[in-house]
C-alpha positions as CSV (number, residue, x, y, z in Angstrom):
1,M,134.7,104.4,110.0
2,N,133.6,108.0,109.4
3,R,133.9,107.5,105.7
4,K,132.3,104.5,105.8
5,L,128.8,106.0,107.9
6,A,129.5,109.4,105.5
7,L,128.6,106.7,102.5
8,L,125.8,104.9,104.3
9,A,124.6,108.5,104.9
10,A,124.4,109.4,101.5
11,F,122.9,106.6,100.6
12,V,120.6,106.2,102.5
13,S,119.7,109.8,101.7
14,K,119.3,109.3,97.5
15,I,116.4,106.7,99.0
16,S,113.0,108.3,97.9
17,R,109.4,107.5,99.3
18,Q,108.8,106.6,95.9
19,H,111.4,104.1,96.0
20,I,110.0,102.4,98.7
21,Q,106.8,102.3,97.0
22,L,107.8,100.7,94.1
23,A,109.6,98.3,95.8
24,F,106.7,97.3,97.8
25,V,104.4,96.9,94.3
26,M,107.1,94.8,92.9
27,I,107.2,92.5,96.3
28,S,104.2,92.2,96.3
29,L,103.3,91.4,92.1
30,T,105.5,88.6,92.4
31,L,103.9,87.2,95.3
32,L,100.6,87.9,93.9
33,V,101.8,85.7,90.7
34,L,104.0,83.0,93.0
35,G,100.3,82.4,95.2
36,A,98.7,82.3,92.0
37,G,100.6,79.5,91.0
38,A,100.1,77.9,87.4
39,P,98.1,74.9,86.7
40,T,100.1,71.4,86.3
41,D,99.5,70.3,83.1
42,N,100.0,66.8,83.8
43,G,98.2,65.3,80.9
44,E,94.8,64.2,82.7
45,V,91.7,65.0,81.6
46,G,88.9,65.6,83.6
47,H,90.9,66.6,86.5
């Protein structure tokens, strides 16, 4: 159990503020692309 906690603490200490900011940027860009969506192309003219 102590070994697992030590491994978890080592992993968390490697996560920097820049990594968290990069993750938020990537998530927000992904949500922006999904929210914008792509227009459907169903062959109808004028709709």
